[in-house]
C-alpha positions in Angstrom: -1.1 11.1 -19.8 -2.6 8.2 -21.7 -5.1 5.9 -19.8 -6.3 2.7 -21.3 -9.4 0.7 -20.6 -9.1 -2.7 -19.0 -8.6 -5.4 -21.6 -10.0 -9.0 -21.2 -6.9 -10.2 -19.4 -7.3 -7.5 -16.7 -10.9 -8.4 -16.3 -10.2 -12.2 -16.0 -7.4 -11.5 -13.4 -9.8 -9.2 -11.4 -12.5 -11.9 -11.5 -10.0 -14.6 -10.4 -8.7 -12.5 -7.6 -12.3 -11.7 -6.4 -13.2 -15.4 -6.4 -10.1 -16.2 -4.5 -10.8 -13.5 -1.9 -14.3 -14.9 -1.4 -12.9 -18.5 -1.1 -10.3 -17.2 1.5 -13.2 -15.6 3.6 -15.2 -18.8 3.4 -12.3 -20.7 4.6 -12.0 -18.3 7.6 -8.6 -17.0 6.5 -8.1 -13.5 8.0 -5.5 -10.9 7.7 -4.6 -12.1 4.2 -4.7 -10.6 0.7 -4.9 -12.3 -2.6 -1.5 -12.7 -4.4 -0.5 -14.2 -7.7 2.3 -16.7 -7.8 2.8 -18.0 -11.2 -0.7 -18.8 -12.3 -2.1 -19.5 -8.8 -4.1 -17.2 -6.6 -2.5 -17.6 -3.0 -3.3 -16.0 0.3 -0.5 -13.7 1.4 -0.3 -12.6 5.1 -0.8 -8.9 5.3 2.3 -8.8 7.7 4.4 -10.2 4.8 2.9 -7.8 2.2 3.6 -4.8 4.4 6.8 -5.8 6.0 9.0 -3.5 3.9 9.4 -1.3 1.0 10.0 -3.0 -2.3 11.6 -0.7 -4.9 11.3 -0.6 -8.6 14.5 -1.4 -10.4 16.0 1.7 -12.0 16.0 0.2 -15.5 12.3 -0.3 -15.4 11.8 3.5 -15.1 13.6 3.9 -18.4 11.4 1.2 -20.0 8.2 3.0 -18.7 9.4 6.3 -20.0 9.6 4.8 -23.5 5.9 4.1 -23.4 4.5 6.8 -21.1 7.0 9.7 -21.5 
């Protein structure tokens, strides 16, 4: 299996999410995780994030196999 190193966009996203998490904590937001909606970092209630199983559309498996075998 091929593993790649993080690229600049991955590192920027991780940094933005970390800053948002710290901001949420400073704002006394609890029981939330950082979500990305569009280009914004938003608090997502853990109850919403864990309320069900979201599947992956079958056609995305075929796309992934093209790249990862």
